[in-house]
C-alpha positions, -999 to +999 in steps of 0.1 A: -278+088-700-265+048-707-240+033-694-223+017-668-215+020-635-186+012-628-167+007-594-145+034-585-115+035-561-128+059-522-110+093-535-126+116-500-090+109-483-064+133-474-056+148-505-039+185-514-056+182-548-093+190-559-103+161-585-121+169-610-155+144-633-154+151-673-189+135-680-192+147-724-227+134-738-253+128-712-278+135-736-308+138-705-344+139-718-372+146-699-383+107-687-386+094-648-351+073-658-332+101-674-342+118-638-334+082-617-298+083-634-290+119-628-298+116-591-275+086-590-247+109-611-247+133-583-253+112-553-226+088-568-200+122-576-206+136-544-200+098-525-165+092-539-153+127-527-154+144-565-144+181-551-157+198-591-170+182-626-166+198-663-198+188-685-185+194-725-205+178-755-246+169-754-260+181-722-297+172-742-309+151-758-326+170-784-317+209-771-345+217-762-359+239-732-380+224-718-351+191-713 
């Protein structure tokens, strides 16, 4: 996973709609760095109040079962 950390406003305020995060082409492998980045991403999605996550594209780097 490569990319920049963005500053996103707090979305946990009371709202009538659900918040969806669309993630695409994560290309995660089996490294400690990828694991740490995936955990950081998951925490960030929870912290900003995302209700559902849609993942499309290439989730793993090489498409192997162990990834």
